C-alpha positions as CSV (number, residue, x, y, z in Angstrom):
1,M,2.1,-116.7,32.2
2,T,-1.6,-114.7,32.1
3,S,-4.5,-115.9,29.5
4,L,-5.7,-112.9,27.1
5,N,-9.0,-111.7,28.5
6,K,-11.9,-112.3,26.0
7,D,-12.7,-108.6,26.7
8,D,-9.3,-107.2,25.9
9,F,-9.2,-108.9,22.6
10,P,-10.9,-106.1,20.4
11,V,-8.4,-103.8,22.1
12,Q,-5.4,-105.4,20.9
13,I,-6.9,-105.9,17.3
14,I,-7.4,-102.5,17.3
15,A,-3.9,-102.0,19.0
16,K,-1.9,-103.9,16.3
17,T,-4.0,-102.3,13.0
18,G,-2.2,-99.3,14.5
19,L,1.0,-100.5,14.6
20,V,0.3,-101.7,11.2
21,V,-0.9,-98.9,9.6
22,L,1.9,-96.7,10.9
23,L,4.6,-99.2,9.9
24,L,2.7,-98.9,6.1
25,L,3.2,-95.0,7.0
26,L,6.6,-95.0,7.4
27,L,6.9,-96.7,4.2
28,A,5.9,-93.7,2.1
29,S,8.8,-92.0,3.0
30,P,10.4,-89.8,0.3
31,H,13.4,-92.3,-0.1
32,I,11.5,-95.2,-0.2
33,M,10.6,-96.2,-3.7
34,L,8.4,-99.8,-2.8
35,Y,5.0,-97.6,-3.2
36,D,6.8,-96.2,-6.1
37,L,7.4,-99.7,-8.3
38,I,3.3,-100.5,-8.2
39,G,2.2,-96.5,-9.2
40,M,0.4,-96.0,-5.7
41,K,3.1,-93.9,-3.4
42,L,0.7,-90.3,-3.2
43,W,-2.6,-92.5,-2.6
44,V,-1.0,-94.8,0.1
45,Q,0.4,-91.0,1.8
46,I,-3.0,-89.4,1.1
47,I,-4.8,-92.4,3.2
48,L,-2.2,-93.4,5.6
49,G,-1.6,-90.1,6.2
50,L,-5.9,-89.4,7.2
51,A,-5.5,-92.4,9.6
52,A,-2.6,-91.2,11.2
53,V,-4.4,-87.9,12.2
54,F,-6.7,-90.5,14.0
55,L,-3.6,-92.2,15.8
56,F,-2.5,-88.9,16.5
57,V,-5.7,-87.9,18.3
58,D,-5.4,-90.7,20.2
59,A,-2.0,-90.5,21.7
60,F,-3.0,-86.5,22.3
61,M,-5.7,-87.8,24.6
62,R,-3.5,-91.0,26.8
63,S,0.0,-89.0,26.8
64,S,1.3,-86.1,29.6
65,I,1.7,-83.2,28.1
66,A,5.6,-84.5,28.1
67,A,5.1,-86.4,25.3
68,I,4.0,-83.0,22.8
69,V,6.3,-80.1,24.5
70,Q,9.9,-83.3,23.9
71,P,12.2,-81.7,22.0
72,L,11.7,-83.6,18.9
73,A,8.3,-82.7,19.1
74,V,8.9,-78.5,19.2
75,L,11.3,-78.9,16.5
76,C,8.4,-80.0,14.0
77,L,6.3,-77.5,15.6
78,S,8.5,-74.7,14.8
79,Y,9.7,-76.4,11.3
80,I,5.2,-75.9,10.8
81,V,5.0,-72.6,12.2
82,V,7.8,-70.9,10.4
83,E,6.5,-72.9,6.7
84,I,2.8,-71.2,7.8
85,V,4.0,-67.2,8.2
86,W,7.1,-67.0,5.7
87,R,6.9,-69.7,3.0
88,Q,2.7,-71.0,3.0
89,D,4.3,-74.3,1.2
90,I,1.6,-76.9,1.2
91,K,3.6,-80.1,0.7
92,S,6.2,-78.9,3.6
93,M,3.6,-77.8,6.0
94,I,2.0,-81.2,5.2
95,G,5.3,-83.2,6.1
96,Y,6.3,-81.4,8.6
97,G,2.6,-82.0,10.6
98,L,3.4,-85.8,9.9
99,A,6.1,-85.5,11.9
100,F,5.5,-84.0,14.5
101,F,2.2,-86.2,15.0
102,L,3.8,-89.7,14.9
103,V,6.5,-88.6,16.7
104,T,3.7,-87.5,19.5
105,I,2.5,-91.0,18.5
106,V,5.5,-92.8,19.0
107,S,6.6,-91.1,22.3
108,S,3.4,-92.6,24.0
109,F,4.2,-95.7,23.8
110,R,4.1,-97.7,26.4
111,A,7.3,-100.4,26.5
112,A,5.7,-103.5,25.4
113,K,4.2,-102.0,22.7
114,L,6.9,-99.9,21.8
115,N,9.2,-103.6,21.1
116,C,6.6,-104.5,19.2
117,F,6.7,-101.4,16.8
118,V,10.5,-102.3,17.0
119,K,10.0,-105.9,16.3
120,M,8.2,-105.3,13.0
121,L,9.9,-102.9,11.6
122,A,13.8,-105.0,11.8
123,I,11.9,-108.3,10.6
124,T,10.3,-105.9,7.5
125,F,13.9,-104.5,6.6
126,G,15.1,-107.5,7.1
127,L,13.4,-109.1,4.3
128,F,14.2,-106.0,2.3
129,A,18.2,-107.0,3.4
130,V,17.8,-110.8,2.2
131,A,16.0,-109.2,-1.2
132,G,19.2,-106.6,-1.8
133,V,21.5,-110.0,-1.2
134,A,19.3,-111.7,-3.6
135,Q,20.3,-109.2,-6.2
136,A,24.1,-108.6,-5.5
137,V,24.4,-112.5,-5.8
138,I,22.6,-112.3,-8.6
139,I,24.9,-109.8,-10.7
140,Y,27.7,-111.1,-9.3
141,F,27.7,-114.8,-9.6
142,I,24.5,-115.4,-12.3
143,A,23.9,-112.5,-14.4
144,P,26.3,-109.9,-14.8
145,G,25.1,-108.3,-17.4
146,L,21.8,-107.2,-15.3
147,A,24.4,-105.2,-14.0
148,G,23.4,-102.3,-16.3
149,S,19.4,-103.0,-15.5
150,I,19.4,-102.1,-12.0
151,P,16.7,-99.7,-11.1
152,W,17.1,-96.6,-9.8
153,Q,20.2,-95.7,-11.7
154,S,18.3,-97.4,-14.3
155,E,15.3,-95.7,-17.1
156,A,14.6,-99.4,-18.1
157,P,15.0,-101.6,-14.9
158,G,12.9,-104.9,-16.2
159,A,12.4,-107.3,-13.6
160,M,15.0,-106.5,-11.2
161,Q,13.7,-104.0,-9.8
162,W,11.1,-106.5,-7.3
163,L,14.7,-106.7,-5.8
164,G,15.3,-103.3,-5.3
165,G,17.8,-101.0,-6.4
166,A,21.0,-99.4,-6.2
167,D,21.4,-95.6,-6.9
168,S,24.6,-95.8,-9.3
169,L,27.7,-97.5,-10.4
170,V,31.6,-96.7,-8.6
171,R,34.9,-98.6,-10.0
172,V,36.7,-101.0,-7.3
173,A,40.1,-102.7,-7.4
174,G,39.1,-101.9,-11.6
175,I,35.8,-103.4,-11.2
176,I,32.6,-101.4,-12.0
177,V,30.6,-102.9,-9.2
178,P,27.0,-101.6,-8.2
179,R,26.2,-99.6,-5.0
180,F,22.6,-101.6,-4.1
181,T,20.7,-100.1,-1.9
182,S,17.7,-102.6,-1.7
183,Y,14.4,-100.3,-2.0
184,I,15.8,-96.9,-0.8
185,Q,16.7,-94.5,-3.1
186,Q,20.2,-93.2,-2.1
187,A,23.6,-95.2,-0.5
188,S,23.6,-92.2,1.6
189,A,20.4,-92.4,3.2
190,L,21.1,-96.1,4.6
191,P,22.2,-95.0,7.9
192,A,18.7,-93.9,8.6
193,Y,16.9,-96.8,6.8
194,F,18.9,-99.8,7.9
195,L,21.9,-98.5,10.9
196,L,19.3,-97.1,13.4
197,P,16.6,-98.9,13.4
198,A,19.8,-101.9,13.4
199,A,20.9,-99.5,16.3
200,I,17.4,-99.4,18.1
201,V,17.2,-103.9,17.9
202,L,20.3,-103.5,19.8
203,V,19.6,-101.4,22.5
204,S,15.5,-102.5,22.9
205,S,14.5,-106.2,24.5
206,V,13.7,-107.2,21.3
207,K,15.5,-110.8,21.5
208,E,15.8,-111.6,18.0
209,K,19.3,-109.7,17.8
210,K,20.3,-111.3,14.9
211,L,18.0,-109.2,12.4
212,A,19.6,-106.1,13.2
213,Y,23.0,-107.3,12.2
214,I,21.3,-108.3,8.8
215,L,20.1,-104.8,8.6
216,I,24.1,-103.6,9.2
217,A,25.6,-106.5,6.9
218,F,23.8,-105.2,4.0
219,T,24.6,-101.9,4.3
220,L,28.0,-102.9,3.1
221,L,27.0,-103.8,0.0
222,S,25.8,-100.2,-0.8
223,L,30.5,-99.3,-0.7
224,S,28.3,-95.8,0.8
225,G,30.7,-93.3,2.6
226,S,28.1,-92.4,4.9
227,V,27.8,-96.0,6.3
228,M,31.7,-96.8,6.5
229,F,32.4,-93.4,9.0
230,C,29.3,-95.3,10.6
231,L,30.5,-98.0,11.1
232,G,34.4,-97.5,11.6
233,I,33.3,-94.6,14.2
234,S,31.1,-97.0,16.3
235,V,34.0,-99.7,16.6
236,I,36.2,-96.5,18.2
237,V,33.1,-95.8,20.4
238,F,32.7,-99.4,21.4
239,F,36.5,-99.7,22.3
240,F,37.2,-96.4,24.1
241,Y,33.9,-94.8,25.7
242,R,34.3,-96.1,29.3
243,Y,37.2,-95.0,29.0
244,L,35.8,-90.9,28.7
245,H,34.0,-89.1,31.4
246,S,29.5,-88.5,30.4
247,A,30.2,-84.9,30.6
248,L,33.0,-85.5,27.4
249,M,30.7,-87.4,25.6
250,V,27.9,-85.1,25.3
251,A,30.2,-82.1,24.7
252,L,32.6,-83.6,22.4
253,P,29.9,-83.3,18.9
254,F,29.6,-80.0,19.8
255,M,32.9,-79.3,19.7
256,M,33.4,-81.5,16.8
257,F,30.4,-79.3,15.2
258,L,31.8,-75.9,16.0
259,A,35.1,-77.1,14.3
260,Y,33.1,-77.9,11.1
261,V,31.4,-74.8,11.1
262,V,34.7,-73.4,11.2
263,I,35.6,-75.1,8.0
264,L,32.5,-74.3,5.8
265,L,32.9,-70.8,6.8
266,A,36.4,-70.8,5.6
267,I,35.1,-73.0,2.2
268,S,32.1,-70.2,2.5
269,S,34.3,-67.4,2.1
270,S,36.6,-68.7,-0.5
271,G,34.0,-67.7,-3.1
272,D,32.8,-70.8,-4.7
273,P,35.2,-73.6,-4.5
274,G,35.9,-77.2,-5.5
275,Q,32.8,-77.0,-8.1
276,E,34.5,-78.6,-10.1
277,W,34.6,-81.8,-8.5
278,I,31.4,-82.4,-8.0
279,K,30.9,-85.1,-10.7
280,L,27.0,-86.3,-11.6
281,V,28.3,-89.3,-14.1
282,P,28.8,-92.2,-12.3
283,G,31.3,-95.0,-12.9
284,E,33.8,-92.4,-14.2
285,F,36.5,-93.1,-11.3
286,N,37.1,-94.8,-8.6
287,Y,35.6,-95.2,-5.0
288,L,37.7,-93.3,-2.8
289,E,37.5,-90.5,-5.3
290,A,33.7,-90.8,-5.9
291,R,34.0,-90.7,-1.7
292,A,35.8,-87.9,-1.0
293,D,34.1,-86.1,-4.2
294,S,30.7,-86.5,-2.3
295,G,32.1,-85.4,1.1
296,F,33.7,-82.5,-1.2
297,S,29.7,-81.2,-2.4
298,R,28.3,-82.1,0.5
299,M,30.3,-79.3,2.3
300,I,29.8,-77.2,-0.6
301,L,25.7,-78.0,0.4
302,A,26.5,-76.9,4.0
303,S,28.3,-74.1,3.6
304,N,26.2,-72.6,1.2
305,A,22.8,-73.6,4.0
306,I,24.9,-71.5,6.2
307,N,25.2,-68.4,4.5
308,H,21.3,-68.6,3.6
309,V,20.7,-68.9,7.4
310,F,23.2,-65.6,8.1
311,E,21.4,-63.9,5.7
312,S,18.0,-64.4,6.9
313,P,18.6,-66.0,10.9
314,I,14.7,-65.7,11.8
315,F,12.9,-67.6,9.2
316,G,15.5,-69.0,7.3
317,M,15.9,-70.1,3.5
318,D,13.4,-67.8,1.4
319,S,11.4,-70.9,-0.4
320,S,11.5,-74.9,0.3
321,S,13.5,-76.9,-1.1
322,E,14.4,-80.5,-0.5
323,E,18.6,-80.0,-1.2
324,I,20.3,-82.1,1.5
325,F,22.5,-79.4,3.6
326,G,24.6,-81.9,5.3
327,S,24.5,-81.3,9.7
328,L,20.2,-81.5,11.1
329,I,21.3,-78.4,12.4
330,V,21.6,-76.1,9.4
331,T,19.0,-78.1,8.4
332,S,16.7,-76.9,11.3
333,G,18.0,-73.6,10.1
334,M,17.6,-73.3,6.6
335,R,14.1,-74.5,7.6
336,A,13.1,-72.2,11.1
337,G,15.7,-69.7,11.5
338,V,18.2,-69.4,14.6
339,I,15.1,-70.7,16.7
340,G,15.5,-74.5,14.7
341,M,18.8,-74.1,15.4
342,I,18.6,-73.9,19.1
343,L,15.6,-76.5,19.1
344,A,17.9,-79.2,17.0
345,G,21.0,-78.4,19.7
346,V,18.8,-79.3,22.2
347,F,17.8,-82.0,21.4
348,F,21.2,-83.5,20.5
349,V,21.9,-82.2,24.4
350,Q,19.4,-84.7,25.2
351,L,20.0,-87.4,23.0
352,F,23.8,-87.6,23.8
353,K,23.3,-87.2,27.7
354,M,20.9,-90.5,27.5
355,L,23.0,-92.1,25.5
356,S,26.2,-91.5,28.1
357,V,23.8,-92.4,30.5
358,A,23.0,-95.5,29.1
359,M,26.8,-96.4,28.9
360,K,27.6,-96.1,31.7
361,L,25.2,-98.9,32.9
362,S,26.4,-101.8,34.2
363,R,24.9,-105.5,33.1
364,L,24.6,-104.2,30.0
365,D,24.9,-107.5,27.3
366,I,27.5,-106.8,23.8
367,H,24.2,-105.9,22.2
368,A,23.5,-103.4,24.1
369,R,26.9,-101.8,24.0
370,Y,27.2,-101.7,20.7
371,G,24.1,-100.4,19.6
372,L,25.0,-97.8,22.2
373,A,27.9,-97.1,20.0
374,L,26.3,-97.5,16.9
375,L,23.9,-95.2,18.1
376,Y,26.4,-92.6,19.0
377,S,28.1,-92.8,16.4
378,I,25.1,-92.1,13.6
379,A,23.9,-89.3,15.9
380,L,27.4,-88.2,15.8
381,Q,26.9,-88.3,11.9
382,V,23.6,-86.3,12.0
383,M,24.7,-83.7,13.9
384,I,27.5,-82.9,11.5
385,Y,27.4,-83.6,8.1
386,N,24.9,-85.9,7.3
387,D,21.5,-85.9,7.7
388,Y,20.1,-87.6,4.3
389,G,16.9,-89.5,5.6
390,F,17.1,-88.6,9.2
391,S,15.1,-85.1,8.2
392,K,12.1,-86.1,7.1
393,F,9.5,-87.5,9.1
394,W,10.7,-90.9,9.1
395,G,14.4,-90.1,10.9
396,F,11.9,-88.1,13.4
397,V,10.1,-91.2,13.8
398,M,13.5,-93.2,14.4
399,F,15.0,-91.1,16.4
400,A,12.1,-90.6,18.8
401,I,12.1,-94.4,19.5
402,A,15.7,-94.6,19.8
403,L,14.9,-91.9,23.1
404,A,11.9,-93.9,23.9
405,T,14.2,-97.1,23.9
406,L,16.9,-95.7,25.4
407,R,14.2,-94.8,28.5
408,N,13.1,-97.9,28.7
409,L,16.9,-99.2,29.1
410,C,17.9,-96.9,31.8
411,A,14.6,-98.4,33.6
412,Q,15.0,-101.8,33.0
413,Q,18.7,-101.5,34.6
414,E,17.5,-99.5,37.7
415,L,14.7,-102.3,37.9
416,R,17.6,-104.9,37.3
417,Y,20.3,-103.4,40.5
418,R,16.8,-102.8,42.2
419,Q,16.3,-106.6,41.9
420,H,19.9,-107.1,43.0
421,V,20.2,-105.6,45.6
422,W,17.0,-106.3,47.3
423,R,17.9,-110.8,46.9
424,S,21.4,-109.8,48.9
425,M,19.7,-108.2,51.8
């Protein structure tokens, strides 16, 4: 093992500091409530956002043009351009600009640096998961009376806030239980903040695979329909992807998306259907009814969003909005018109093509195989009906990391194949 050159030590320190800054900035995502607990989220976003500009300049100087003109970065640029030309919302421009900077930074990482950051990310969210599990143990077995004092669905969280929160209460088998979310604002965002990092860890060269399974196990406490969808589809993909042609693996999500759009158009043409289904008071209905209600309300929002795109195909919506629109393709249409939808579609083509190639690799261990299946199911969900958490700068950075991880996986497998052929000669 080669020793670290003393002349390289300052460079290593600077590099690790940059990774820490990047991680702390990602924790300032709008859906992560950790900094809100200490009332410093805005200041963290400002200070670390300025630091990210310097990291971007460094990455820009060292990166190839391919890292900047990749579909994900260009999609962020389209958001920025339309926001400047059409809506002039400063907050949105800063958010999209930050997404572009961070995607470019992450795309410049070499394999070793990327794996180091993925490990840091997994450890951090593993701690979040442990805190959430501890909170669940307290509520279920030690002090059930504290269930009503859990943030983020309570105005008076008390001491329980330091272990995270729950976004609502639901009735399961006649018992009212919290939907634990750790430091994430809403259970529907857990696929973005826990499942996607878990999938990346499983696919990457990071050896601590147990961290990924800790993240996955915690998401079950959220009782989130989006989590159950991802995990259910991932199991199906895990067992059957070997029997599907690579081209079908790429085409199938787009066929499902088009079918979903047809359903949305049918809902839109029927007037204002089902609004009475959208119940906002938690704990008043059972789990299955609540999940069906949530899914239907998302479809209504998505159908309204498609109407907005048709009304303004060039620039999307007239004013900036934080509403959930469902599909990332539809959300991109709202933000950047038809161009945004096309760029989002190109990104998904790239992602599903890389997944289909990686899934056909031989010599993959079971962790990588399931990680690829989970990543495929997450991408399917984001493309079709739930981009909550994925359409912010966090989601763009995670997908950039996922793409880089897939490239590294394919490169490693190719190298191993060549070494195997060389030894057998």
